[in-house]
Each structure stands twice: as structure tokens, then as C-alpha cells.
LUMDO-256920 format. One record per residue (C-alpha): residue in one letter; residue number from 1; x, y, z. Coordinates in Angstrom, 2 decimals. Layout:
BEGIN
<site code="a" pos="NUM" px="X" py="Y" pz="Z"/>
...
This chain:
BEGIN
<site code="x" pos="1" px="-56.11" py="5.77" pz="10.85"/>
<site code="x" pos="2" px="-54.28" py="2.45" pz="10.81"/>
<site code="x" pos="3" px="-53.10" py="3.12" pz="7.25"/>
<site code="x" pos="4" px="-51.80" py="6.56" pz="8.24"/>
<site code="x" pos="5" px="-50.02" py="5.13" pz="11.27"/>
<site code="x" pos="6" px="-48.47" py="2.39" pz="9.10"/>
<site code="x" pos="7" px="-47.16" py="4.92" pz="6.55"/>
<site code="x" pos="8" px="-45.75" py="7.12" pz="9.31"/>
<site code="x" pos="9" px="-43.98" py="4.15" pz="10.89"/>
<site code="x" pos="10" px="-42.60" py="3.09" pz="7.51"/>
<site code="x" pos="11" px="-41.21" py="6.56" pz="6.74"/>
<site code="x" pos="12" px="-39.80" py="6.91" pz="10.25"/>
<site code="x" pos="13" px="-38.08" py="3.52" pz="10.01"/>
<site code="x" pos="14" px="-36.63" py="4.45" pz="6.62"/>
<site code="x" pos="15" px="-35.23" py="7.75" pz="7.92"/>
<site code="x" pos="16" px="-33.72" py="6.08" pz="10.99"/>
<site code="x" pos="17" px="-32.23" py="3.39" pz="8.77"/>
<site code="x" pos="18" px="-30.67" py="5.97" pz="6.44"/>
<site code="x" pos="19" px="-29.32" py="7.98" pz="9.37"/>
<site code="x" pos="20" px="-27.85" py="4.87" pz="10.99"/>
<site code="x" pos="21" px="-26.30" py="3.83" pz="7.68"/>
<site code="x" pos="22" px="-24.60" py="7.20" pz="7.41"/>
<site code="x" pos="23" px="-23.32" py="7.20" pz="10.99"/>
<site code="x" pos="24" px="-22.33" py="3.55" pz="11.11"/>
<site code="x" pos="25" px="-22.53" py="1.87" pz="7.69"/>
<site code="x" pos="26" px="-22.98" py="-1.88" pz="7.80"/>
<site code="x" pos="27" px="-22.77" py="-2.50" pz="4.04"/>
<site code="x" pos="28" px="-19.42" py="-4.01" pz="3.13"/>
<site code="x" pos="29" px="-17.46" py="-2.35" pz="0.36"/>
<site code="x" pos="30" px="-16.22" py="-4.14" pz="-2.73"/>
<site code="x" pos="31" px="-13.37" py="-3.63" pz="-5.15"/>
<site code="x" pos="32" px="-9.91" py="-4.85" pz="-5.98"/>
<site code="x" pos="33" px="-6.74" py="-3.66" pz="-4.25"/>
<site code="x" pos="34" px="-5.75" py="-0.11" pz="-5.29"/>
<site code="x" pos="35" px="-8.92" py="0.37" pz="-7.34"/>
<site code="x" pos="36" px="-10.61" py="3.80" pz="-7.25"/>
<site code="x" pos="37" px="-14.05" py="4.77" pz="-8.57"/>
<site code="x" pos="38" px="-13.95" py="8.30" pz="-9.98"/>
<site code="x" pos="39" px="-17.44" py="9.80" pz="-9.99"/>
<site code="x" pos="40" px="-17.29" py="12.56" pz="-12.58"/>
<site code="x" pos="41" px="-19.38" py="13.51" pz="-15.59"/>
<site code="x" pos="42" px="-18.04" py="12.65" pz="-19.04"/>
<site code="x" pos="43" px="-17.51" py="16.28" pz="-20.07"/>
<site code="x" pos="44" px="-15.09" py="16.88" pz="-17.20"/>
<site code="x" pos="45" px="-13.47" py="13.44" pz="-17.49"/>
<site code="x" pos="46" px="-12.67" py="13.97" pz="-21.17"/>
<site code="x" pos="47" px="-11.13" py="17.39" pz="-20.56"/>
<site code="x" pos="48" px="-8.48" py="19.05" pz="-18.40"/>
<site code="x" pos="49" px="-9.94" py="17.81" pz="-15.12"/>
<site code="x" pos="50" px="-9.83" py="14.19" pz="-16.25"/>
<site code="x" pos="51" px="-6.27" py="14.65" pz="-17.48"/>
<site code="x" pos="52" px="-5.27" py="16.03" pz="-14.09"/>
<site code="x" pos="53" px="-6.93" py="13.13" pz="-12.23"/>
<site code="x" pos="54" px="-5.14" py="10.60" pz="-14.42"/>
<site code="x" pos="55" px="-1.80" py="12.40" pz="-14.06"/>
<site code="x" pos="56" px="-2.08" py="12.57" pz="-10.27"/>
<site code="x" pos="57" px="-3.68" py="9.24" pz="-9.37"/>
<site code="x" pos="58" px="-2.69" py="6.95" pz="-12.23"/>
<site code="x" pos="59" px="0.94" py="8.06" pz="-12.52"/>
<site code="x" pos="60" px="3.55" py="5.27" pz="-12.46"/>
<site code="x" pos="61" px="4.46" py="3.62" pz="-9.15"/>
<site code="x" pos="62" px="8.08" py="4.35" pz="-8.29"/>
<site code="x" pos="63" px="10.50" py="1.44" pz="-8.08"/>
<site code="x" pos="64" px="8.85" py="-0.97" pz="-10.52"/>
<site code="x" pos="65" px="10.62" py="-2.27" pz="-13.64"/>
<site code="x" pos="66" px="7.59" py="-1.54" pz="-15.84"/>
<site code="x" pos="67" px="5.11" py="1.32" pz="-15.65"/>
<site code="x" pos="68" px="2.05" py="0.51" pz="-13.54"/>
<site code="x" pos="69" px="-0.40" py="3.11" pz="-12.15"/>
<site code="x" pos="70" px="-0.60" py="4.06" pz="-8.48"/>
<site code="x" pos="71" px="-4.35" py="3.36" pz="-8.63"/>
<site code="x" pos="72" px="-6.56" py="1.67" pz="-11.20"/>
<site code="x" pos="73" px="-9.18" py="4.31" pz="-12.04"/>
<site code="x" pos="74" px="-12.75" py="3.50" pz="-13.11"/>
<site code="x" pos="75" px="-14.85" py="6.48" pz="-14.21"/>
<site code="x" pos="76" px="-18.63" py="6.70" pz="-13.70"/>
<site code="x" pos="77" px="-21.06" py="9.60" pz="-14.23"/>
<site code="x" pos="78" px="-22.30" py="11.45" pz="-11.13"/>
<site code="x" pos="79" px="-25.83" py="10.04" pz="-11.40"/>
<site code="x" pos="80" px="-24.48" py="6.59" pz="-10.47"/>
<site code="x" pos="81" px="-23.19" py="7.76" pz="-7.09"/>
<site code="x" pos="82" px="-26.53" py="7.02" pz="-5.46"/>
<site code="x" pos="83" px="-26.47" py="3.51" pz="-6.91"/>
<site code="x" pos="84" px="-24.10" py="0.58" pz="-6.67"/>
<site code="x" pos="85" px="-20.95" py="2.73" pz="-6.92"/>
<site code="x" pos="86" px="-21.49" py="3.88" pz="-3.32"/>
<site code="x" pos="87" px="-20.28" py="0.39" pz="-2.32"/>
<site code="x" pos="88" px="-16.82" py="1.01" pz="-3.79"/>
<site code="x" pos="89" px="-14.03" py="1.04" pz="-1.23"/>
<site code="x" pos="90" px="-12.33" py="4.15" pz="-2.65"/>
<site code="x" pos="91" px="-14.29" py="6.94" pz="-4.30"/>
<site code="x" pos="92" px="-13.31" py="10.34" pz="-5.68"/>
<site code="x" pos="93" px="-16.34" py="12.53" pz="-6.43"/>
<site code="x" pos="94" px="-15.71" py="15.57" pz="-8.65"/>
<site code="x" pos="95" px="-18.51" py="18.02" pz="-9.46"/>
<site code="x" pos="96" px="-18.74" py="21.40" pz="-11.10"/>
<site code="x" pos="97" px="-21.28" py="23.28" pz="-8.98"/>
<site code="x" pos="98" px="-21.90" py="26.53" pz="-7.10"/>
<site code="x" pos="99" px="-20.54" py="25.20" pz="-3.81"/>
<site code="x" pos="100" px="-16.74" py="24.89" pz="-3.63"/>
<site code="x" pos="101" px="-15.40" py="22.26" pz="-1.27"/>
<site code="x" pos="102" px="-12.74" py="19.67" pz="-0.53"/>
<site code="x" pos="103" px="-13.28" py="17.01" pz="2.10"/>
<site code="x" pos="104" px="-12.40" py="13.40" pz="2.79"/>
<site code="x" pos="105" px="-14.98" py="11.20" pz="4.49"/>
<site code="x" pos="106" px="-14.47" py="7.78" pz="6.09"/>
<site code="x" pos="107" px="-17.17" py="5.10" pz="5.76"/>
<site code="x" pos="108" px="-19.68" py="7.58" pz="4.27"/>
<site code="x" pos="109" px="-21.78" py="5.03" pz="2.39"/>
<site code="x" pos="110" px="-20.19" py="1.66" pz="3.22"/>
<site code="x" pos="111" px="-17.37" py="0.24" pz="5.32"/>
<site code="x" pos="112" px="-14.40" py="0.30" pz="5.07"/>
<site code="x" pos="113" px="-14.38" py="3.25" pz="2.70"/>
<site code="x" pos="114" px="-12.58" py="6.47" pz="1.78"/>
<site code="x" pos="115" px="-14.60" py="9.08" pz="-0.12"/>
<site code="x" pos="116" px="-13.00" py="12.26" pz="-1.49"/>
<site code="x" pos="117" px="-15.33" py="15.13" pz="-2.41"/>
<site code="x" pos="118" px="-14.09" py="17.88" pz="-4.74"/>
<site code="x" pos="119" px="-16.35" py="20.58" pz="-6.15"/>
<site code="x" pos="120" px="-15.84" py="24.02" pz="-7.64"/>
<site code="x" pos="121" px="-17.50" py="26.74" pz="-9.68"/>
<site code="x" pos="122" px="-15.03" py="26.55" pz="-12.56"/>
<site code="x" pos="123" px="-12.71" py="24.05" pz="-14.20"/>
<site code="x" pos="124" px="-9.72" py="26.02" pz="-12.94"/>
<site code="x" pos="125" px="-10.99" py="25.83" pz="-9.38"/>
<site code="x" pos="126" px="-11.30" py="22.05" pz="-9.67"/>
<site code="x" pos="127" px="-7.78" py="21.82" pz="-11.11"/>
<site code="x" pos="128" px="-6.38" py="23.96" pz="-8.28"/>
<site code="x" pos="129" px="-8.06" py="21.82" pz="-5.62"/>
<site code="x" pos="130" px="-6.74" py="18.60" pz="-7.14"/>
<site code="x" pos="131" px="-3.25" py="20.09" pz="-7.41"/>
<site code="x" pos="132" px="-3.28" py="21.28" pz="-3.78"/>
<site code="x" pos="133" px="-4.47" py="17.98" pz="-2.30"/>
<site code="x" pos="134" px="-3.20" py="15.19" pz="-4.56"/>
<site code="x" pos="135" px="-0.52" py="13.95" pz="-2.14"/>
<site code="x" pos="136" px="-2.97" py="13.90" pz="0.76"/>
<site code="x" pos="137" px="-5.52" py="11.93" pz="-1.28"/>
<site code="x" pos="138" px="-2.93" py="9.35" pz="-2.39"/>
<site code="x" pos="139" px="-1.68" py="8.98" pz="1.19"/>
<site code="x" pos="140" px="-5.20" py="8.54" pz="2.64"/>
<site code="x" pos="141" px="-6.22" py="5.90" pz="0.10"/>
<site code="x" pos="142" px="-2.92" py="4.01" pz="0.34"/>
<site code="x" pos="143" px="-3.09" py="3.87" pz="4.14"/>
<site code="x" pos="144" px="-6.68" py="2.67" pz="3.97"/>
<site code="x" pos="145" px="-5.78" py="-0.04" pz="1.43"/>
<site code="x" pos="146" px="-2.85" py="-1.17" pz="3.60"/>
<site code="x" pos="147" px="-5.16" py="-1.48" pz="6.60"/>
<site code="x" pos="148" px="-7.77" py="-3.43" pz="4.61"/>
<site code="x" pos="149" px="-5.13" py="-5.85" pz="3.32"/>
<site code="x" pos="150" px="-3.61" py="-6.27" pz="6.79"/>
<site code="x" pos="151" px="-7.04" py="-7.12" pz="8.23"/>
<site code="x" pos="152" px="-7.60" py="-9.66" pz="5.47"/>
<site code="x" pos="153" px="-4.19" py="-11.23" pz="6.13"/>
<site code="x" pos="154" px="-4.85" py="-11.35" pz="9.87"/>
<site code="x" pos="155" px="-8.23" py="-13.03" pz="9.35"/>
<site code="x" pos="156" px="-6.61" py="-15.88" pz="7.38"/>
<site code="x" pos="157" px="-4.22" py="-18.51" pz="8.68"/>
<site code="x" pos="158" px="-0.80" py="-17.12" pz="9.63"/>
<site code="x" pos="159" px="2.60" py="-18.73" pz="9.81"/>
<site code="x" pos="160" px="4.06" py="-19.58" pz="13.20"/>
<site code="x" pos="161" px="6.49" py="-16.67" pz="13.47"/>
<site code="x" pos="162" px="8.06" py="-17.70" pz="16.77"/>
<site code="x" pos="163" px="11.51" py="-18.02" pz="15.15"/>
<site code="x" pos="164" px="11.24" py="-14.40" pz="13.99"/>
<site code="x" pos="165" px="10.20" py="-13.36" pz="17.49"/>
<site code="x" pos="166" px="13.10" py="-15.26" pz="19.05"/>
<site code="x" pos="167" px="15.65" py="-13.79" pz="16.62"/>
<site code="x" pos="168" px="14.45" py="-10.19" pz="16.41"/>
<site code="x" pos="169" px="12.02" py="-9.59" pz="19.32"/>
<site code="x" pos="170" px="9.20" py="-8.62" pz="16.98"/>
<site code="x" pos="171" px="5.77" py="-9.88" pz="15.97"/>
<site code="x" pos="172" px="4.57" py="-9.79" pz="12.37"/>
<site code="x" pos="173" px="1.58" py="-11.22" pz="10.48"/>
<site code="x" pos="174" px="2.69" py="-13.42" pz="7.57"/>
<site code="x" pos="175" px="0.17" py="-15.45" pz="5.51"/>
<site code="x" pos="176" px="0.44" py="-19.21" pz="5.72"/>
<site code="x" pos="177" px="1.43" py="-19.57" pz="2.06"/>
<site code="x" pos="178" px="4.86" py="-18.14" pz="2.90"/>
<site code="x" pos="179" px="7.38" py="-20.82" pz="3.85"/>
<site code="x" pos="180" px="10.65" py="-20.33" pz="5.69"/>
<site code="x" pos="181" px="13.42" py="-21.33" pz="3.27"/>
<site code="x" pos="182" px="16.50" py="-20.23" pz="5.20"/>
<site code="x" pos="183" px="17.50" py="-19.31" pz="8.73"/>
<site code="x" pos="184" px="20.92" py="-18.11" pz="9.77"/>
<site code="x" pos="185" px="22.45" py="-16.03" pz="12.50"/>
<site code="x" pos="186" px="20.14" py="-13.01" pz="12.62"/>
<site code="x" pos="187" px="18.84" py="-13.76" pz="9.12"/>
<site code="x" pos="188" px="15.51" py="-15.33" pz="8.12"/>
<site code="x" pos="189" px="14.04" py="-15.77" pz="4.63"/>
<site code="x" pos="190" px="10.40" py="-16.55" pz="3.83"/>
<site code="x" pos="191" px="9.17" py="-17.27" pz="0.31"/>
<site code="x" pos="192" px="5.77" py="-17.71" pz="-1.36"/>
<site code="x" pos="193" px="5.50" py="-19.51" pz="-4.67"/>
<site code="x" pos="194" px="3.22" py="-17.92" pz="-7.27"/>
<site code="x" pos="195" px="2.50" py="-18.74" pz="-10.90"/>
<site code="x" pos="196" px="5.79" py="-18.41" pz="-12.82"/>
<site code="x" pos="197" px="7.62" py="-16.80" pz="-9.93"/>
<site code="x" pos="198" px="7.82" py="-16.13" pz="-6.21"/>
<site code="x" pos="199" px="7.64" py="-13.49" pz="-3.50"/>
<site code="x" pos="200" px="10.11" py="-13.16" pz="-0.63"/>
<site code="x" pos="201" px="10.46" py="-11.58" pz="2.79"/>
<site code="x" pos="202" px="13.83" py="-11.35" pz="4.50"/>
<site code="x" pos="203" px="14.76" py="-10.18" pz="8.00"/>
<site code="x" pos="204" px="18.18" py="-9.17" pz="9.28"/>
<site code="x" pos="205" px="19.79" py="-6.52" pz="11.45"/>
<site code="x" pos="206" px="22.89" py="-4.33" pz="11.46"/>
<site code="x" pos="207" px="24.48" py="-2.09" pz="14.11"/>
<site code="x" pos="208" px="22.78" py="1.23" pz="14.80"/>
<site code="x" pos="209" px="25.84" py="3.08" pz="13.48"/>
<site code="x" pos="210" px="25.59" py="1.39" pz="10.07"/>
<site code="x" pos="211" px="23.19" py="4.00" pz="8.66"/>
<site code="x" pos="212" px="23.44" py="7.70" pz="9.36"/>
<site code="x" pos="213" px="20.84" py="10.29" pz="8.45"/>
<site code="x" pos="214" px="22.93" py="12.06" pz="5.82"/>
<site code="x" pos="215" px="23.28" py="12.36" pz="2.06"/>
<site code="x" pos="216" px="24.88" py="8.91" pz="1.80"/>
<site code="x" pos="217" px="21.94" py="6.85" pz="3.08"/>
<site code="x" pos="218" px="21.10" py="5.18" pz="-0.24"/>
<site code="x" pos="219" px="24.71" py="4.08" pz="-0.78"/>
<site code="x" pos="220" px="24.92" py="2.65" pz="2.73"/>
<site code="x" pos="221" px="21.66" py="0.73" pz="2.38"/>
<site code="x" pos="222" px="22.71" py="-0.53" pz="-1.07"/>
<site code="x" pos="223" px="26.03" py="-1.81" pz="0.27"/>
<site code="x" pos="224" px="24.31" py="-3.55" pz="3.20"/>
<site code="x" pos="225" px="21.70" py="-5.30" pz="1.07"/>
<site code="x" pos="226" px="24.30" py="-6.29" pz="-1.54"/>
<site code="x" pos="227" px="26.48" py="-7.84" pz="1.18"/>
<site code="x" pos="228" px="23.46" py="-9.78" pz="2.48"/>
<site code="x" pos="229" px="22.68" py="-10.91" pz="-1.07"/>
<site code="x" pos="230" px="26.26" py="-12.10" pz="-1.55"/>
<site code="x" pos="231" px="26.08" py="-14.11" pz="1.65"/>
<site code="x" pos="232" px="22.60" py="-15.61" pz="1.52"/>
<site code="x" pos="233" px="20.73" py="-15.09" pz="-1.76"/>
<site code="x" pos="234" px="22.17" py="-17.04" pz="-4.69"/>
<site code="x" pos="235" px="20.79" py="-18.46" pz="-7.92"/>
<site code="x" pos="236" px="20.98" py="-21.98" pz="-9.32"/>
<site code="x" pos="237" px="23.98" py="-21.03" pz="-11.46"/>
<site code="x" pos="238" px="27.38" py="-20.90" pz="-9.75"/>
<site code="x" pos="239" px="28.69" py="-17.49" pz="-8.63"/>
<site code="x" pos="240" px="25.32" py="-15.80" pz="-8.94"/>
<site code="x" pos="241" px="24.10" py="-13.52" pz="-6.17"/>
<site code="x" pos="242" px="21.49" py="-10.85" pz="-5.64"/>
<site code="x" pos="243" px="22.61" py="-7.24" pz="-6.07"/>
<site code="x" pos="244" px="20.91" py="-3.88" pz="-6.34"/>
<site code="x" pos="245" px="20.53" py="-3.12" pz="-10.03"/>
<site code="x" pos="246" px="23.32" py="-0.59" pz="-10.71"/>
<site code="x" pos="247" px="21.69" py="1.02" pz="-13.76"/>
<site code="x" pos="248" px="19.01" py="2.77" pz="-11.68"/>
<site code="x" pos="249" px="19.44" py="4.53" pz="-8.35"/>
<site code="x" pos="250" px="16.86" py="3.38" pz="-5.75"/>
<site code="x" pos="251" px="14.24" py="5.79" pz="-4.43"/>
<site code="x" pos="252" px="14.49" py="6.83" pz="-0.78"/>
<site code="x" pos="253" px="11.60" py="7.94" pz="1.40"/>
<site code="x" pos="254" px="11.45" py="8.66" pz="5.12"/>
<site code="x" pos="255" px="8.55" py="7.26" pz="7.11"/>
<site code="x" pos="256" px="7.72" py="5.71" pz="10.48"/>
<site code="x" pos="257" px="6.90" py="2.13" pz="11.38"/>
<site code="x" pos="258" px="5.61" py="1.34" pz="14.87"/>
<site code="x" pos="259" px="6.67" py="4.85" pz="15.90"/>
<site code="x" pos="260" px="10.28" py="4.33" pz="14.80"/>
<site code="x" pos="261" px="12.14" py="6.39" pz="12.23"/>
<site code="x" pos="262" px="12.40" py="4.32" pz="9.05"/>
<site code="x" pos="263" px="14.15" py="4.65" pz="5.70"/>
<site code="x" pos="264" px="12.07" py="3.15" pz="2.90"/>
<site code="x" pos="265" px="14.05" py="2.21" pz="-0.20"/>
<site code="x" pos="266" px="12.46" py="1.09" pz="-3.47"/>
<site code="x" pos="267" px="14.34" py="-0.16" pz="-6.48"/>
<site code="x" pos="268" px="15.19" py="-3.14" pz="-8.60"/>
<site code="x" pos="269" px="17.36" py="-6.17" pz="-7.87"/>
<site code="x" pos="270" px="19.09" py="-8.50" pz="-10.28"/>
<site code="x" pos="271" px="20.94" py="-11.78" pz="-10.06"/>
<site code="x" pos="272" px="24.56" py="-11.17" pz="-11.00"/>
<site code="x" pos="273" px="25.71" py="-13.43" pz="-13.89"/>
<site code="x" pos="274" px="22.08" py="-14.43" pz="-14.56"/>
<site code="x" pos="275" px="18.92" py="-12.97" pz="-16.11"/>
<site code="x" pos="276" px="16.62" py="-12.89" pz="-13.08"/>
<site code="x" pos="277" px="15.47" py="-9.53" pz="-11.73"/>
<site code="x" pos="278" px="12.54" py="-7.73" pz="-10.15"/>
<site code="x" pos="279" px="11.50" py="-4.97" pz="-7.72"/>
<site code="x" pos="280" px="12.31" py="-4.73" pz="-4.01"/>
<site code="x" pos="281" px="11.14" py="-2.61" pz="-1.09"/>
<site code="x" pos="282" px="13.46" py="-2.31" pz="1.90"/>
<site code="x" pos="283" px="12.66" py="-0.85" pz="5.31"/>
<site code="x" pos="284" px="15.59" py="0.13" pz="7.51"/>
<site code="x" pos="285" px="13.94" py="0.68" pz="10.90"/>
<site code="x" pos="286" px="15.96" py="2.66" pz="13.43"/>
<site code="x" pos="287" px="15.43" py="0.63" pz="16.60"/>
<site code="x" pos="288" px="17.24" py="2.68" pz="19.26"/>
<site code="x" pos="289" px="15.87" py="0.71" pz="22.25"/>
<site code="x" pos="290" px="17.67" py="-2.36" pz="20.88"/>
<site code="x" pos="291" px="20.68" py="-0.45" pz="19.53"/>
<site code="x" pos="292" px="20.25" py="-1.71" pz="15.97"/>
<site code="x" pos="293" px="18.84" py="-1.11" pz="12.51"/>
<site code="x" pos="294" px="16.25" py="-3.79" pz="11.76"/>
<site code="x" pos="295" px="16.06" py="-4.47" pz="8.03"/>
<site code="x" pos="296" px="12.89" py="-6.02" pz="6.62"/>
<site code="x" pos="297" px="12.75" py="-6.39" pz="2.86"/>
<site code="x" pos="298" px="10.29" py="-7.72" pz="0.34"/>
<site code="x" pos="299" px="11.13" py="-8.61" pz="-3.24"/>
<site code="x" pos="300" px="9.53" py="-10.59" pz="-6.01"/>
<site code="x" pos="301" px="10.35" py="-12.46" pz="-9.20"/>
<site code="x" pos="302" px="7.35" py="-12.46" pz="-11.52"/>
<site code="x" pos="303" px="8.44" py="-11.88" pz="-15.13"/>
<site code="x" pos="304" px="4.99" py="-12.50" pz="-16.62"/>
<site code="x" pos="305" px="2.92" py="-10.60" pz="-14.04"/>
<site code="x" pos="306" px="2.03" py="-7.06" pz="-13.05"/>
<site code="x" pos="307" px="3.95" py="-6.36" pz="-9.86"/>
<site code="x" pos="308" px="2.22" py="-3.41" pz="-8.20"/>
<site code="x" pos="309" px="-0.15" py="-5.45" pz="-6.05"/>
<site code="x" pos="310" px="2.46" py="-8.14" pz="-5.33"/>
<site code="x" pos="311" px="4.74" py="-5.49" pz="-3.85"/>
<site code="x" pos="312" px="1.79" py="-3.89" pz="-2.07"/>
<site code="x" pos="313" px="1.12" py="-7.19" pz="-0.29"/>
<site code="x" pos="314" px="4.74" py="-7.33" pz="0.87"/>
<site code="x" pos="315" px="4.51" py="-3.72" pz="2.05"/>
<site code="x" pos="316" px="1.34" py="-4.46" pz="4.04"/>
<site code="x" pos="317" px="2.96" py="-7.48" pz="5.70"/>
<site code="x" pos="318" px="6.09" py="-5.55" pz="6.65"/>
<site code="x" pos="319" px="4.08" py="-2.64" pz="8.09"/>
<site code="x" pos="320" px="2.26" py="-5.03" pz="10.42"/>
<site code="x" pos="321" px="5.46" py="-5.43" pz="12.46"/>
<site code="x" pos="322" px="5.29" py="-4.81" pz="16.21"/>
<site code="x" pos="323" px="8.31" py="-4.41" pz="18.46"/>
<site code="x" pos="324" px="8.13" py="-6.28" pz="21.74"/>
<site code="x" pos="325" px="9.13" py="-4.66" pz="25.00"/>
<site code="x" pos="326" px="12.19" py="-5.91" pz="26.81"/>
<site code="x" pos="327" px="11.34" py="-8.14" pz="29.74"/>
């Protein structure tokens, strides 16, 4: 009797534990930034389905000087899903089975976590599902990775950003390793030194009328940032200044930051009359309550490093911005 009662209690506790884990996982996920575990059997991975996954989720990041994938993909057979791979922060599960489905789950096995489930009866059905939902999957994982990085930044020591608040009436989370290297009238520059290079954040503003939502947006933003480079960002050699690299037109995307219409520009910068260059990401935030365009830009110089995750850090910092209400 006691043995039976013990076994019943053990099974009941196990079921409750599993149910609680599913509803509110307490296991912390692991993995590097922008890393995705693809749970798919070898036969599918080595065929058309695997090619499609690589083309959609490991295609080059726009705006970088060298090709780097959107996500770093690690493939594992389906049987490992029930094991340690369920602790991965980003998972794409692809199965060929009788039940066709597409769904995205949050914190299914661990936390924080994004799990994408794709299944279909045929290879063509799997290919069609991937094709129809690739942009959504990329967006979901990127937003989740931004949030994870922002939480990590916020949990560490932050710089005293009061000067930014005083100048621009905003709050923003910047890691302590960034140092303010220049402050001017409505211009602030922070820089972080890294091995064989550096990363920068700059803040400035222009009148609301400076950028119009028309076909000439990229040219307007390019002229603004080049004028700022000519005024503030110079090299060690005389007559050098930062400009937008003229050989390649920047990429323009429309997004929202803190509920405000924003123009996101990605491209490459170079130092005129010098050999320094690198990628930049510029956010022109339409701040109508303050009758201005707030420009926040991140750029890096890292000739011997991969730059995807460096730029991703700058993007996460910039997207933590909050606009303060007028008193």
C-alpha cells in the first residue's frame, strides 16, 4: 500500500512538473547571439528543404562589407529535440509527417525561447510553408534576440546618460564600456574600444522638415550624415572625414521605434582620404511632439572581425530609446 502510494505520488509530481515546465518554463536557454538550432533529419537537411532553410535564414545580412549570415544555423536530427537541444534559445523544427502545420511558440521548453514548428506530408509542402513564412520567422527571432540582448545590457552597469537626456529629452541604455568622446551643440558621440577597432554611437537632431517621406529619403539622409561627419568625425590624418561610401547605395527600411515612424538606413561608411571604413546603421526617428528628426546612429571599425553581432549590439542599444514627456 505504501509502495503504491509512493509510486502514485511520484508519477503525479512528475506530471505536474512537466505541465508547469510547459506553461511556465524555468530552465534558462543557452546559445550565442543570432544562433538557431534547426531540428531536421539528415535526409531533409541534405536536400531541397535544407537548401531552402539555408537560403532563407542564412542569407547575407544587408549593409555589411563582407557576407555574413542572418543567423548561424546548427543542424540536429529530430531525435535530439527531447534532449539538450530543447534548451536552445531559437529552434526551428521541420518534420515530414502526416500532420501539416506551421506555428511559432514562445518559451515552449525553456525561457526565453522562440520555437518554430513546420511539418508537412511532402517535401513540396514543407518548401511552400517555409516560403510563405520566412519573413515572419526572421522577424520573430530577430525581435526576440534584440529583447534578450537589451535585458542583458540593462542587467549590467550602464553609463550615466544624463547628458543625453538633457540634450535630447530621451532615455537610453548604454553599457558602461562606452565612453563619451565628444559633446557639442545637439551632438553627442560615445565610443567603445574593442580588439583592433571600436564601436560608436552618435546622437544628433535636425528639423522635422529635413526628411520627407518621398523617393528622395536616402539622398536626404546621406547628405545629413555626411554633413555631420564633415563637422564632427575626422581621422588622424588632416582633411579626413567620415562620408557614406559612394560606391554602394544604402538600404532603406521603414520601421517604428517607441511608436514613432522611423527610417532605418544601413550601409557602409569610409574615411575620405584614408583607408578606414566599416558598416553603419542609422535611425531617423520622426519625433513630431518635439518638431524634429532625432538621428541615432551606430557604426563600427573592426577590420579583422566579423561585424554582424557588433552591429546587432548597436541596434539593440538604439532600440532601447525612450522619449520623455514634456513637463
